[in-house]
C-alpha angles and dihedrals in degrees: 000000000000090000088082090065090058097051107119135158121249131208086275090067094051093047091050091047090051089051094058093039090059090063111095094220097179115140113259139164114325118245138171108307091358109084093174098034136284095276093057091047090052090050092052092050090048094058091042089055089052088051090053091051088054089057100255132134105254121204126189115197098206092296092295092103139331143196145204114225132200128182142061135248138062096269108128094205114097139164123229151198111209125196139147135246097194117097139196119258112284097246122199138299101049118158090219141008103302091215096049102075119215131187116222133156094355091309135107112214122205141108106278096021089118101017100071124306096075096052096044089048087054090056091048092049091046089057089049090054091048089052093048091048090056092233108170119231127189096210134049116254127216128193101202122205115205122197107189106049096114096049110024148329104264095111094060092041089054092047093052091048090057106027138039115250121252117266090225126012144161132200117213094214109105135025143325137274102032131311107216097165128050124182121242116259128212134169125203141165132229113203129195116197118197102213093173130050114273105238122221096023148017126235107223093181146330121199136166141146132025106218133026090229095057126076101234117238096193139041131170136191135180121207126183113206128202094229137019096231092072091053094050093049099044107035104044100084105110093184091061091048090054092045093054097034090242135146128191133209113200124192121165104311095338124102123188112194116199120191124190132196142153124281123228138152113293090235089065104038091158089070092059137056111235112225093194091056090046092054097045094045090048091054091047088055099046107032109091106188141083124250141113093280090056087050087055092051090049091050090049091052091047099052106019119012110134093329110130099173101057097250093135090048091050093243103104095138125169138180136175092240098061111000130228131357113248133204125201126187099210107167138025128179137159151096141221092314103047144353123206126196122192120206136193118207127191111194132190120264093248097047119109112244095204092053090052093052093044093053094047091050092049093050091046093051094049089052096046095250125135118233121217121184120227130179127332131199114182120228123271131221132173124195114241091238095056110124092239091054093046093052096045090047089054092048093050095047094047091047098046106022088230132114113262106233117197115240142194126215138197089210119097120234138175088268088086091057106034117064119239093019136128133176114259117181154275099161122068098172118042092209086073093054098118097156111149092007132112117270092022112189144165124211117246089224089056091051089055092049090050093052091054094045094045092048090054091044094051090048093051093048096045106030 
């Protein structure tokens, strides 16, 4: 099938990709016929319109999720490629408008270019090329467009309530060659209530982070002191400010502390620099008094601090299948009454979920913090001899001429939610994994490789 080697995108593909990248598909307030906000609904309809132009049947399931379908016959079995068109908030520090895509140096820059609009457009375009090449398939094929991957699971729940799952499916939302193991994911909150007045000062607010699965690059806090002498003594150490990447703005008795950091995906917190941690550890270093807020800072240092692998929480699990557990503090908010921190944990496939929860609760209780459970997605693991793995392995090896090694990831993909699904691409080199970071991009050469690989994969799964 040498025709696969000649499958390349044309200007049409790049223009269509730019069209969907211009849609600011960040979850917002739900409204009538827009469960994840009007912007996400517009994005879904945009990619469905593109699908129609490509000659596919396009189905919108009440703006929860949609798909493009190709193939004839009454057979209910179908194979799929499942991606998402929703994106995380743009964050700060971009070199250009994150929703005005530009092409520079063989790269297309925009929020969602890599995660996940570019890759799912590759799958859609690969199916278009298969159709135009008149390659016969025995099963229907669906390219499925999720809308809630970055902030929940409601899109897939809705899909499975209304449609049968694919018999074989891949999601282009991780790494090549094939991800057969995905860590479990849980979110939880630790809450500190200040039941007594905090002497010496008042916390007007603390705020940082936007999503639990993003390492926050900014955090800010405003404190009002009762006298200026405390401010002058405790906030004049420039070395500490530099150490913790902190700046202070002092006016009368008010101090605004601004901490910066570096954003990264919450599954790899070690690649970022957490601004929330910087701010809290700075305050623990400089505030010289005794009150319930200082007790909170001490508790934070005891069980969290800069630990990203859960050692202080007693949950530093590891296995050969999927590596180390990771912990990301993604969001903080609060004031003089209460402070809430939201965490995202990725745990190895062999770790015991109940033991993890038990240990976190125990540490929280000892340190006078309240534990509140969030979401939980169990780990995923496919055997190497599973038919889906065998066929994707064949498609990858024929397309690239390289051996398809089986991988694990600490990232969470739709494979945990959709039956018969594994992650398959698009990234070859992890140093180019800029998901959730500023100046996100995907290389044009990688887009072309993905189209070829996904065309072959769809053919192998559906022939």
